[in-house]
VEXDREN-2710 file (C-alpha; in Angstrom, 1 decimal):
% VEXDREN-2710
k/r/px/py/pz
1/MET/0.0/0.0/0.0
2/ASP/1.0/3.6/-0.6
3/PRO/2.9/5.0/2.5
4/SER/1.2/8.4/1.9
5/LEU/-2.2/6.7/2.0
6/ALA/-1.3/5.2/5.4
7/GLN/-0.3/8.6/6.7
8/ARG/-3.5/10.1/5.5
9/CYS/-5.5/7.4/7.2
10/ALA/-3.6/7.9/10.4
11/ASP/-4.1/11.6/10.3
12/THR/-7.9/11.2/9.7
13/ALA/-8.4/8.7/12.5
14/ARG/-6.2/10.5/15.1
15/GLY/-8.1/11.6/18.2
16/LEU/-11.5/10.3/17.2
17/THR/-13.9/8.3/19.4
18/ILE/-17.3/6.7/18.6
19/PRO/-19.1/9.2/21.0
20/ALA/-17.4/12.1/19.3
21/LEU/-18.5/10.9/15.9
22/LEU/-22.1/10.3/17.1
23/HIS/-22.1/13.9/18.5
24/ARG/-20.9/15.2/15.1
25/ASN/-23.7/13.3/13.3
26/ALA/-26.4/14.5/15.7
27/THR/-25.3/18.1/15.6
28/GLU/-24.2/18.5/11.9
29/ARG/-26.2/15.8/10.1
30/GLY/-29.0/15.2/12.6
31/ASP/-31.9/15.0/10.1
32/LEU/-30.3/12.2/8.0
33/PRO/-31.6/8.7/8.5
34/ALA/-29.6/6.5/10.9
35/LEU/-31.4/3.3/11.9
36/SER/-34.4/1.4/10.5
37/VAL/-35.8/-2.1/10.8
38/LEU/-36.9/-4.2/7.9
39/GLY/-40.7/-4.1/7.6
40/ASP/-41.0/-1.2/10.1
41/GLU/-42.0/2.3/8.8
42/ARG/-40.1/4.1/11.6
43/THR/-36.6/5.4/10.9
44/ARG/-34.5/7.0/13.6
45/THR/-32.5/10.0/12.5
46/TRP/-29.0/10.6/13.9
47/ARG/-30.4/13.3/16.2
48/GLU/-33.1/10.9/17.5
49/LEU/-30.6/8.1/17.9
50/ARG/-28.2/10.1/20.0
51/ASP/-31.0/11.5/22.1
52/GLU/-32.1/7.9/23.0
53/VAL/-28.5/6.9/23.7
54/ALA/-28.1/9.9/26.1
55/VAL/-31.1/8.9/28.2
56/LEU/-30.2/5.2/28.3
57/SER/-26.6/6.1/29.1
58/ARG/-27.8/8.0/32.2
59/GLY/-30.0/5.1/33.2
60/LEU/-27.1/2.7/33.0
61/ALA/-25.0/5.1/35.0
62/ASP/-27.8/5.0/37.7
63/LEU/-27.4/1.2/37.8
64/GLY/-23.7/1.9/38.6
65/LEU/-22.1/1.2/35.3
66/ARG/-18.8/3.1/35.1
67/SER/-15.8/3.5/32.9
68/GLY/-13.9/0.2/32.3
69/ASP/-16.8/-1.9/33.5
70/ARG/-18.0/-4.7/31.3
71/LEU/-21.6/-5.2/30.1
72/LEU/-22.8/-8.4/28.3
73/ILE/-25.6/-8.2/25.7
74/MET/-27.6/-11.2/24.5
75/MET/-30.1/-9.9/22.0
76/SER/-31.1/-10.3/18.4
77/SER/-30.5/-7.6/15.9
78/ARG/-32.9/-4.9/16.9
79/PRO/-32.6/-1.1/17.6
80/GLU/-32.3/-1.7/21.4
81/HIS/-29.1/-3.7/20.7
82/TRP/-27.5/-0.6/19.1
83/LEU/-28.8/1.7/21.8
84/VAL/-27.6/-0.4/24.8
85/ASP/-24.2/-0.8/23.2
86/LEU/-23.7/2.8/22.4
87/ALA/-25.1/4.0/25.7
88/ALA/-22.5/1.9/27.5
89/VAL/-19.7/3.2/25.3
90/HIS/-20.6/6.8/26.2
91/LEU/-19.8/5.9/29.8
92/GLY/-16.4/4.5/28.9
93/ALA/-17.8/1.0/29.7
94/VAL/-17.0/-2.0/27.5
95/PRO/-20.1/-3.7/25.9
96/SER/-19.8/-7.3/24.6
97/THR/-22.4/-9.1/22.5
98/VAL/-22.5/-12.8/23.0
99/TYR/-23.9/-15.3/20.5
100/ALA/-27.4/-16.5/21.2
101/THR/-26.4/-20.0/20.1
102/LEU/-24.0/-20.6/23.0
103/SER/-24.8/-23.3/25.5
104/SER/-25.5/-22.7/29.2
105/GLU/-22.1/-24.0/30.0
106/GLN/-20.4/-21.6/27.6
107/LEU/-22.5/-18.7/28.9
108/GLY/-21.4/-19.6/32.4
109/TYR/-17.8/-19.3/31.3
110/LEU/-18.3/-15.9/29.8
111/ALA/-20.1/-14.7/32.9
112/ARG/-17.1/-15.7/35.1
113/HIS/-14.4/-14.6/32.7
114/SER/-15.8/-11.2/31.7
115/GLY/-16.5/-10.1/35.3
116/ALA/-19.4/-8.1/33.7
117/GLU/-21.5/-5.9/36.0
118/ILE/-24.7/-6.0/34.0
119/LEU/-26.3/-8.5/31.6
120/VAL/-28.9/-7.3/29.1
121/VAL/-31.0/-10.1/27.6
122/GLU/-33.9/-9.9/25.1
123/ASN/-36.4/-12.1/26.9
124/ALA/-37.1/-14.6/29.7
125/ALA/-36.3/-17.5/27.4
126/LEU/-32.7/-16.3/26.8
127/LEU/-32.3/-15.4/30.5
128/GLU/-33.2/-19.0/31.4
129/ARG/-30.3/-20.2/29.2
130/TRP/-27.8/-18.4/31.6
131/GLY/-29.0/-20.6/34.5
132/PRO/-27.2/-20.1/37.8
133/ALA/-24.6/-17.8/36.1
134/ALA/-27.3/-15.0/35.9
135/ALA/-26.8/-14.6/39.7
136/SER/-23.2/-13.4/39.2
137/PHE/-24.4/-10.1/37.6
138/ARG/-25.2/-7.1/39.8
139/HIS/-28.1/-6.3/37.5
140/VAL/-30.0/-8.3/34.9
141/VAL/-32.0/-6.2/32.4
142/VAL/-34.7/-7.9/30.3
143/VAL/-35.8/-6.0/27.2
144/ASP/-39.1/-7.9/26.7
145/GLY/-40.2/-9.3/30.0
146/SER/-40.7/-8.7/33.7
147/GLY/-38.3/-7.7/36.5
148/LEU/-35.8/-5.0/35.7
149/THR/-36.8/-4.0/32.1
150/LEU/-35.0/-1.8/29.6
151/ALA/-38.0/0.6/30.0
152/ASP/-37.2/0.8/33.7
153/VAL/-33.5/1.6/32.9
154/ILE/-34.6/4.3/30.5
155/SER/-36.9/5.8/33.1
156/ARG/-34.0/6.0/35.5
157/GLY/-32.2/8.3/33.1
158/ASP/-32.0/11.6/35.0
159/GLY/-31.9/13.8/31.9
160/ASP/-28.6/15.3/33.2
161/LEU/-27.2/16.1/29.8
162/GLY/-24.3/18.0/31.4
163/ALA/-23.2/14.8/33.1
164/PHE/-23.7/12.9/29.8
165/GLU/-21.6/15.4/27.8
166/LYS/-18.9/15.3/30.5
167/THR/-18.6/11.6/30.6
168/TRP/-18.4/10.9/26.9
169/ARG/-15.8/13.6/26.4
170/GLU/-13.6/11.8/28.8
171/VAL/-13.5/8.7/26.6
172/ARG/-10.1/8.3/24.9
173/PRO/-9.3/6.7/21.5
174/GLU/-7.0/4.1/23.2
175/GLN/-9.9/2.8/25.4
176/PRO/-11.8/-0.3/24.5
177/VAL/-15.0/0.3/22.5
178/THR/-16.1/-3.4/22.7
179/MET/-15.0/-6.8/23.6
180/LEU/-15.7/-9.7/21.3
181/TYR/-15.2/-13.3/22.2
182/THR/-13.6/-15.6/19.7
183/SER/-15.3/-18.7/18.4
184/GLY/-13.3/-21.0/20.6
185/THR/-12.5/-23.5/17.9
186/THR/-9.3/-24.6/19.7
187/GLY/-10.2/-24.0/23.3
188/ASP/-12.0/-21.5/25.6
189/PRO/-13.1/-18.3/23.8
190/LYS/-10.9/-15.3/24.3
191/GLY/-12.2/-11.8/25.0
192/VAL/-10.6/-9.5/22.3
193/LEU/-10.5/-5.9/23.4
194/LEU/-10.9/-3.5/20.5
195/THR/-10.3/0.2/20.9
196/HIS/-12.0/3.2/19.5
197/HIS/-8.9/3.8/17.3
198/ASN/-9.0/0.2/16.0
199/VAL/-12.5/0.4/14.7
200/ILE/-12.3/4.0/13.4
201/TYR/-9.0/3.3/11.6
202/GLN/-10.7/0.3/10.0
203/SER/-13.5/2.5/8.8
204/VAL/-11.1/5.2/7.5
205/VAL/-9.1/2.6/5.6
206/LEU/-12.3/1.1/4.0
207/GLU/-13.3/4.6/2.9
208/ALA/-9.8/5.2/1.4
209/VAL/-9.5/1.9/-0.6
210/VAL/-13.2/1.7/-1.7
211/PRO/-13.9/5.3/-2.6
212/ALA/-16.8/4.4/-4.9
213/VAL/-19.1/3.9/-1.8
214/PRO/-20.5/7.3/-0.9
215/ASP/-21.2/8.9/2.5
216/HIS/-24.7/8.4/3.8
217/ALA/-25.1/5.2/1.9
218/PRO/-27.8/2.6/2.8
219/SER/-26.6/-0.7/4.2
220/LEU/-28.2/-3.9/5.5
221/ALA/-27.2/-5.4/8.9
222/TYR/-28.0/-9.1/9.1
223/LEU/-25.1/-10.8/10.8
224/PRO/-25.0/-11.2/14.6
225/LEU/-23.4/-8.2/16.3
226/ALA/-21.0/-10.6/18.0
227/HIS/-19.4/-11.0/14.6
228/ILE/-16.5/-8.6/13.9
229/ALA/-17.8/-7.9/10.3
230/GLU/-21.2/-6.7/11.5
231/ARG/-19.6/-4.7/14.3
232/VAL/-17.6/-2.7/11.8
233/LEU/-20.0/-2.6/8.9
234/GLY/-23.2/-2.3/10.9
235/VAL/-22.2/-0.1/13.8
236/TYR/-18.8/1.7/13.5
237/ASN/-18.5/2.4/9.8
238/PRO/-22.1/3.8/9.5
239/ILE/-21.3/6.1/12.4
240/TYR/-18.1/7.2/10.7
241/ARG/-19.7/7.6/7.3
242/THR/-23.1/8.8/8.6
243/GLY/-24.8/5.9/6.9
244/HIS/-28.3/4.5/7.0
245/VAL/-28.5/1.0/8.5
246/THR/-31.5/-1.2/8.0
247/ILE/-31.6/-4.1/10.5
248/CYS/-32.7/-7.5/9.1
249/PRO/-33.7/-9.2/12.4
250/ASP/-34.3/-12.6/10.7
251/PRO/-31.4/-13.8/8.5
252/THR/-33.8/-16.0/6.6
253/GLN/-35.3/-12.7/5.3
254/LEU/-32.0/-11.6/3.8
255/LEU/-33.2/-11.7/0.2
256/ALA/-36.2/-9.6/1.1
257/GLY/-33.9/-7.2/2.9
258/LEU/-31.6/-6.8/0.0
259/ASN/-34.5/-6.2/-2.3
260/GLN/-35.9/-3.5/-0.1
261/VAL/-32.7/-1.7/0.8
262/ARG/-30.8/-2.3/-2.5
263/PRO/-27.5/-1.5/-0.7
264/VAL/-24.4/-0.1/-2.5
265/SER/-22.1/-2.3/-0.5
266/PHE/-22.6/-5.7/1.0
267/PHE/-20.4/-8.2/2.9
268/GLY/-21.3/-11.9/2.8
269/VAL/-19.8/-14.9/4.4
270/PRO/-19.0/-17.5/1.7
271/ARG/-22.1/-19.6/2.3
272/ILE/-24.3/-16.6/1.4
273/TRP/-22.5/-16.1/-1.9
274/GLU/-22.7/-19.8/-2.6
275/LYS/-26.4/-19.8/-2.1
276/PHE/-26.8/-16.8/-4.4
277/VAL/-25.0/-18.7/-7.1
278/ALA/-27.0/-21.9/-6.5
279/GLY/-30.2/-19.9/-6.7
280/VAL/-29.3/-18.3/-10.0
281/GLN/-28.1/-21.6/-11.5
282/ALA/-31.4/-23.3/-10.5
283/GLN/-33.4/-20.4/-12.0
284/LEU/-31.4/-20.6/-15.3
285/ALA/-31.7/-24.4/-15.4
286/ALA/-35.5/-24.0/-15.6
287/ALA/-35.4/-21.0/-18.0
288/ASP/-36.3/-20.9/-21.7
289/PRO/-33.3/-22.0/-23.8
290/GLN/-33.2/-18.6/-25.6
291/VAL/-33.1/-16.8/-22.2
292/LYS/-30.3/-19.1/-21.0
293/ALA/-28.4/-18.6/-24.2
294/ALA/-28.6/-14.8/-23.9
295/VAL/-27.4/-15.0/-20.3
296/ASP/-24.5/-17.2/-21.3
297/VAL/-23.4/-14.6/-23.9
298/ALA/-23.6/-11.8/-21.4
299/ARG/-21.7/-13.7/-18.8
300/GLU/-18.9/-14.6/-21.2
301/ALA/-18.4/-10.9/-22.0
302/ALA/-18.6/-9.8/-18.4
303/LEU/-16.0/-12.4/-17.4
304/GLU/-13.7/-11.4/-20.2
305/ALA/-13.8/-7.8/-19.0
306/TYR/-13.3/-8.9/-15.4
307/LYS/-10.2/-10.9/-16.2
308/LEU/-8.7/-7.9/-18.0
309/ARG/-9.4/-5.7/-15.0
310/GLU/-7.9/-8.3/-12.7
311/ALA/-4.7/-8.2/-14.8
312/GLU/-4.9/-4.4/-14.6
313/GLN/-5.2/-4.1/-18.3
314/GLU/-7.4/-1.7/-20.2
315/VAL/-10.8/-3.1/-21.3
316/PRO/-11.1/-2.3/-25.0
317/ALA/-13.8/0.2/-25.9
318/GLU/-15.7/-2.2/-28.0
319/LEU/-15.8/-4.9/-25.3
320/ALA/-16.8/-2.3/-22.7
321/ALA/-19.7/-1.1/-24.8
322/LYS/-20.8/-4.7/-25.4
323/VAL/-20.6/-5.5/-21.7
324/ALA/-22.6/-2.4/-20.8
325/ALA/-25.3/-3.1/-23.3
326/LEU/-25.7/-6.8/-22.3
327/ASP/-25.5/-5.9/-18.6
328/GLU/-28.4/-3.4/-18.9
329/LYS/-30.5/-5.8/-20.9
330/VAL/-29.6/-9.2/-19.4
331/LEU/-27.5/-9.3/-16.2
332/ARG/-28.8/-6.3/-14.3
333/PRO/-32.4/-7.8/-14.2
334/LEU/-30.9/-11.0/-12.8
335/ARG/-29.0/-9.0/-10.1
336/ALA/-32.1/-7.0/-9.3
337/LYS/-33.9/-10.2/-8.2
338/LEU/-31.1/-10.6/-5.6
339/GLY/-31.2/-6.9/-4.6
340/LEU/-27.7/-6.5/-5.9
341/ASP/-28.3/-4.2/-8.8
342/ASN/-26.9/-1.1/-7.1
343/MET/-23.8/-2.8/-5.8
344/LEU/-20.6/-0.8/-5.8
345/TRP/-18.6/-3.0/-3.4
346/ALA/-19.1/-6.6/-2.4
347/GLY/-16.9/-8.5/-0.1
348/SER/-16.4/-12.0/1.3
349/GLY/-14.4/-13.2/4.3
350/ALA/-14.5/-15.2/7.5
351/ALA/-13.8/-18.5/5.6
352/PRO/-12.4/-19.6/2.2
353/ILE/-14.7/-19.1/-0.8
354/PRO/-14.3/-21.3/-3.9
355/VAL/-12.7/-19.5/-6.9
356/GLU/-15.5/-20.9/-9.1
357/VAL/-18.1/-19.1/-7.0
358/LEU/-16.2/-15.8/-7.3
359/LEU/-15.9/-16.2/-11.1
360/TYR/-19.5/-17.1/-11.5
361/LEU/-20.5/-14.0/-9.6
362/ALA/-18.1/-11.8/-11.6
363/SER/-19.8/-13.2/-14.8
364/LEU/-23.1/-11.8/-13.4
365/GLY/-21.6/-8.4/-12.9
366/VAL/-20.9/-8.8/-9.1
367/ASP/-17.2/-8.4/-8.3
368/VAL/-16.9/-10.1/-4.9
369/LEU/-13.6/-9.1/-3.4
370/GLU/-12.1/-11.4/-0.9
371/VAL/-10.7/-10.1/2.4
372/TRP/-8.8/-11.7/5.3
373/GLY/-8.6/-10.9/8.9
374/MET/-9.8/-11.9/12.3
375/THR/-11.4/-10.3/15.4
376/GLU/-7.9/-9.5/16.6
377/THR/-7.2/-7.4/13.5
378/THR/-10.6/-5.5/13.8
379/GLY/-11.8/-7.3/10.7
380/THR/-9.8/-6.9/7.5
381/ALA/-6.1/-7.1/7.7
382/THR/-5.7/-7.7/3.9
383/ILE/-8.1/-6.6/1.2
384/ASN/-8.7/-6.8/-2.5
385/THR/-9.8/-3.5/-3.9
386/PRO/-11.8/-2.6/-7.0
387/ASP/-8.7/-1.4/-8.7
388/HIS/-6.2/-4.0/-7.4
389/PHE/-7.5/-7.6/-7.0
390/ARG/-6.4/-11.2/-7.6
391/THR/-9.1/-13.9/-7.6
392/GLY/-8.2/-16.7/-5.2
393/THR/-6.1/-14.4/-3.0
394/VAL/-7.3/-12.3/0.0
395/GLY/-5.6/-9.2/-1.3
396/ARG/-2.7/-7.1/0.0
397/ILE/-2.0/-5.7/3.4
398/ASN/-4.2/-2.8/4.5
399/ALA/-2.8/0.7/4.6
400/GLY/-0.7/1.3/7.7
401/MET/-0.3/-2.4/8.4
402/GLU/2.7/-4.7/8.0
403/LEU/2.7/-8.4/7.2
404/LYS/5.4/-11.0/7.1
405/LEU/5.6/-14.8/7.0
406/ALA/7.3/-16.9/9.7
407/GLU/9.6/-19.7/8.6
408/ASP/6.7/-22.2/8.8
409/GLY/4.5/-19.9/6.7
410/GLU/2.4/-18.5/9.6
411/ILE/1.2/-15.0/8.9
412/LEU/2.4/-12.3/11.2
413/VAL/0.9/-8.8/11.2
414/ARG/1.3/-5.5/13.1
415/GLY/-0.1/-2.1/13.0
416/PRO/-3.1/0.1/14.1
417/LEU/-5.7/-2.6/13.4
418/VAL/-4.2/-5.0/15.9
419/ALA/-6.4/-5.3/19.0
420/ALA/-5.3/-3.9/22.4
421/GLY/-5.2/-7.4/23.9
422/TYR/-7.2/-10.2/25.5
423/LEU/-9.1/-9.7/28.7
424/ARG/-7.8/-11.7/31.6
425/ALA/-10.1/-13.2/34.1
426/ASP/-8.7/-10.9/36.8
427/GLY/-9.7/-7.9/34.7
428/GLY/-6.2/-7.2/33.4
429/VAL/-5.1/-7.2/29.7
430/GLU/-3.0/-9.9/28.2
431/PRO/-0.8/-8.8/25.3
432/ILE/-1.5/-10.5/22.0
433/THR/1.7/-9.5/20.2
434/ASP/5.4/-10.2/20.8
435/ALA/7.8/-7.6/22.0
436/ASP/8.1/-6.2/18.5
437/GLY/4.4/-5.8/18.1
438/TRP/3.8/-8.8/15.8
439/LEU/0.6/-10.8/16.1
440/ALA/0.9/-14.4/15.2
441/THR/-2.4/-15.1/13.5
442/GLY/-2.4/-18.9/13.4
443/ASP/-3.2/-18.8/9.6
444/VAL/-0.7/-20.1/7.1
445/GLY/-0.2/-18.4/3.7
446/VAL/2.0/-17.5/0.8
447/LEU/2.7/-14.2/-0.8
448/ASP/3.2/-13.6/-4.5
449/ASP/5.7/-11.1/-6.0
450/ASP/3.1/-8.3/-6.0
451/GLY/2.2/-8.8/-2.3
452/TYR/-1.1/-10.6/-2.7
453/LEU/-1.7/-13.1/0.1
454/THR/-3.2/-16.6/-0.4
455/ILE/-4.4/-18.4/2.8
456/THR/-3.5/-22.0/2.6
457/ASP/-4.6/-23.3/6.0
458/ARG/-4.9/-22.9/9.8
459/LYS/-1.6/-23.8/11.5
460/LYS/-3.3/-26.1/13.9
461/GLU/-5.5/-27.7/11.3
462/LEU/-2.9/-29.1/8.9
463/ILE/-3.3/-32.8/8.2
464/ILE/-0.1/-34.9/8.6
465/ASN/-0.8/-38.3/7.2
466/SER/0.8/-41.5/8.3
467/SER/3.6/-41.0/5.7
468/GLY/4.5/-37.6/7.2
469/LYS/3.0/-35.6/4.3
470/ASN/1.6/-32.2/5.2
471/ILE/-1.9/-31.7/3.7
472/SER/-4.2/-28.7/3.7
473/PRO/-7.7/-29.7/4.5
474/ALA/-9.1/-26.2/3.6
475/GLN/-7.9/-26.6/0.0
476/ILE/-9.7/-30.0/-0.3
477/GLU/-12.8/-28.7/1.4
478/ASN/-12.9/-25.6/-0.7
479/LEU/-12.8/-27.6/-4.0
480/LEU/-15.6/-29.9/-2.8
481/ARG/-17.8/-27.0/-1.7
482/ALA/-17.6/-25.5/-5.2
483/HIS/-20.4/-27.9/-6.1
484/PRO/-23.8/-26.3/-5.3
485/LEU/-25.1/-29.5/-3.7
486/ILE/-22.3/-29.5/-1.0
487/ALA/-22.9/-27.2/1.9
488/GLN/-20.1/-28.4/4.1
489/ALA/-17.2/-30.8/3.7
490/VAL/-14.6/-32.0/6.2
491/ALA/-11.4/-33.6/5.1
492/ILE/-10.1/-36.4/7.4
493/GLY/-6.6/-37.9/7.4
494/ASP/-4.4/-36.8/10.3
495/ARG/-2.1/-39.8/11.1
496/ARG/-4.0/-41.9/8.7
497/PRO/-2.9/-43.5/5.4
498/TYR/-5.2/-41.5/3.1
499/VAL/-7.7/-38.7/3.0
500/THR/-11.4/-39.2/3.4
501/ALA/-14.3/-36.8/3.7
502/LEU/-17.6/-36.2/5.5
503/ILE/-20.0/-34.3/3.2
504/VAL/-23.1/-32.4/4.2
505/LEU/-25.7/-31.5/1.5
506/ASP/-27.2/-28.1/1.0
507/GLU/-30.7/-28.4/2.4
508/GLU/-32.0/-25.5/0.3
509/VAL/-30.5/-26.5/-3.1
510/LEU/-31.1/-30.2/-2.7
511/PRO/-34.9/-30.2/-3.1
512/LEU/-34.7/-28.0/-6.2
513/TRP/-32.0/-30.2/-7.7
514/ALA/-34.0/-33.3/-6.9
515/ARG/-37.3/-32.0/-8.2
516/ALA/-35.7/-31.0/-11.5
517/ARG/-34.6/-34.7/-11.9
518/GLY/-37.9/-36.3/-10.9
519/LEU/-36.6/-37.7/-7.6
520/THR/-39.3/-38.4/-5.0
521/GLY/-37.5/-38.0/-1.7
522/ASP/-39.0/-35.4/0.5
523/SER/-36.2/-34.9/3.0
524/THR/-32.4/-34.5/3.2
525/ALA/-32.2/-37.9/5.0
526/SER/-34.1/-39.7/2.3
527/LEU/-32.4/-38.0/-0.6
528/ALA/-28.9/-38.4/0.9
529/GLY/-29.0/-42.1/0.0
530/ASP/-30.6/-41.8/-3.5
531/PRO/-28.3/-43.3/-6.2
532/ALA/-28.6/-40.1/-8.3
533/VAL/-27.4/-37.9/-5.4
534/LEU/-24.6/-40.4/-4.7
535/ALA/-23.5/-40.3/-8.4
536/GLU/-23.5/-36.5/-8.4
537/ILE/-21.4/-36.2/-5.3
538/THR/-19.1/-38.9/-6.5
539/ALA/-18.6/-36.8/-9.7
540/ALA/-17.9/-33.7/-7.6
541/VAL/-15.3/-35.6/-5.5
542/GLU/-13.6/-36.9/-8.7
543/ALA/-13.6/-33.4/-10.2
544/ALA/-11.9/-32.1/-7.0
545/ASN/-9.4/-34.9/-7.0
546/ILE/-8.2/-34.0/-10.5
547/ARG/-7.0/-30.7/-9.1
548/LEU/-5.2/-32.2/-6.1
549/ALA/-1.9/-34.0/-5.6
550/ARG/-2.2/-37.7/-5.1
551/PRO/-1.7/-37.7/-1.3
552/GLU/-4.4/-35.0/-1.1
553/GLN/-7.1/-36.8/-3.1
554/VAL/-10.2/-38.0/-1.3
555/LYS/-10.2/-41.8/-1.4
556/SER/-13.6/-42.3/0.2
557/PHE/-16.4/-40.2/1.6
558/ARG/-19.7/-40.4/3.5
559/ILE/-22.8/-38.2/2.8
560/LEU/-24.4/-37.3/6.1
561/PRO/-28.2/-37.3/6.3
562/HIS/-28.7/-33.9/8.0
563/GLY/-27.2/-30.4/8.0
564/TRP/-24.8/-28.8/10.4
565/THR/-25.6/-25.6/12.4
566/PRO/-24.2/-23.9/15.4
567/GLU/-27.1/-25.4/17.4
568/THR/-26.1/-29.0/16.4
569/GLY/-22.5/-28.2/17.4
570/GLU/-20.5/-28.8/14.3
571/LEU/-20.2/-25.1/13.4
572/THR/-19.2/-22.1/15.4
573/PRO/-21.6/-19.1/15.5
574/THR/-19.5/-17.6/12.6
575/LEU/-20.0/-20.9/10.6
576/LYS/-16.5/-22.2/11.0
577/LEU/-16.0/-25.9/11.4
578/ARG/-15.5/-27.3/14.9
579/ARG/-13.2/-30.0/13.8
580/ARG/-12.7/-31.6/17.2
581/VAL/-16.5/-31.8/17.7
582/ILE/-16.9/-33.3/14.3
583/THR/-14.3/-36.0/14.6
584/ASP/-15.6/-37.0/18.1
585/LYS/-19.3/-36.9/17.0
586/TYR/-18.8/-38.9/13.8
587/ALA/-16.0/-41.2/15.1
588/ALA/-18.0/-44.3/14.0
589/GLU/-18.6/-43.0/10.4
590/ILE/-14.9/-42.0/10.1
591/ALA/-13.8/-45.4/11.4
592/ASP/-16.0/-47.0/8.8
593/LEU/-14.3/-45.0/6.0
594/TYR/-11.0/-46.6/6.9
595/ASP/-12.3/-50.1/7.6
596/ARG/-13.4/-50.6/4.0
END
């Protein structure tokens, strides 16, 4: 990245806090829309939002919440979630959203570890999940229910705006603005402390490297607020850019939300993009042959232009004109059905995404740019930008950040996006970097000559087979998941003679695929054993094997009769694989793959 860009970003972010930005929005841009809910006619302006935050902040202060105290939130995506979070931040306290999918045992750990003074839950059912751990909080606030309600807290707000103004002005950029717990794929979750400067610098960098997205732009918030991506894109970036967030409380209504909001930017985890592709493919499979032929011609032209832009070559005028004409007539109506017709920036991250998916989307006129990062890097540490991107890589290091590879390929980063540290159970802060400021990310990668990073695996997830060969399970799984019928795949083979796989079918695509072929099964379980499904998955495995070295090839596989979710335990709340849980839960199925 350009050193002067890094300096400009640093200068822009210097000295800013989230309360200071919210004050700016309310006083200078107060009539602009700030927060809406899908299906609800009410829209809060920035002035109204801050007024509600002020009253609620004073109410929390009356409960005894002070600077440095922790507050846990267990709530769906709704305006009260934003209000409670920001009200705590204005006191200098540290709010932390926890995933609603966590077990009672996991919630008990978070209650003990966080040392939180206050718990805010949505309703009695969620409060019950906390069990005895709820007694460890000084106050438990229920949004919809009895006892101490959020309305009670608001009523305790004393209206002392002088005290409110004084308190938020004492908040410093180096203070934590939130604490997010990691997924805990390799042990107990860690509480990552992110500062005001971390999240504002991330917003400044995004503005600098994706300049096409204007200020005051509409966006759709659909991911949990415990996810770093939604934290940045649904809370901090809209505050920095004075955007208009529409909350999609039910993720199953994402398509309806996109069609209503028609956002100019959108971040999707890979599974979202894969479902979009599967939906378009299913639609085209049932389309009139002439329509399909027209789409094929348009897609071919769009992809040709995309590859020229990827190579940073000029798109010939004749091709550009052809693409523009075909896009307006053929591709834009397709994108409009997905609510993506106004898209200026689309991103993917949190897990690997098959290159085939990215290329298919590009052929529809949706350039999905892959990014890489983690909670500890405030989201994106590397990024592909509209002007500089390489498909299959996660881009180049963000402005102001540094990256290097250790001898074993582990990615090390340092700079202003690296979190302040991990919360210790005693309330102290555990450093997450070495003495020179480098964060060891646990991800393994390779850099090309132009600085583009490709993630090859997680350091702790590498398969070492019985012959001592190092194998990347992520590469194998990525190739398998490129097939629209495969929702999840896990490669097995550590200390074993060859690689096998557990395969989970896509429960949304499978019925459409089966109906188009006249299959009669009415459930995933019944269709999983159908010979036609087995033949299709066998072909997908064989296609993946062609692109793999011999030791990496999948020799045998098992199709499982049901899906995986965070609730069933195989996936984290951010949809990452819990490999230890999977290998324990399916030990018999795995053993059978090696007994053949």
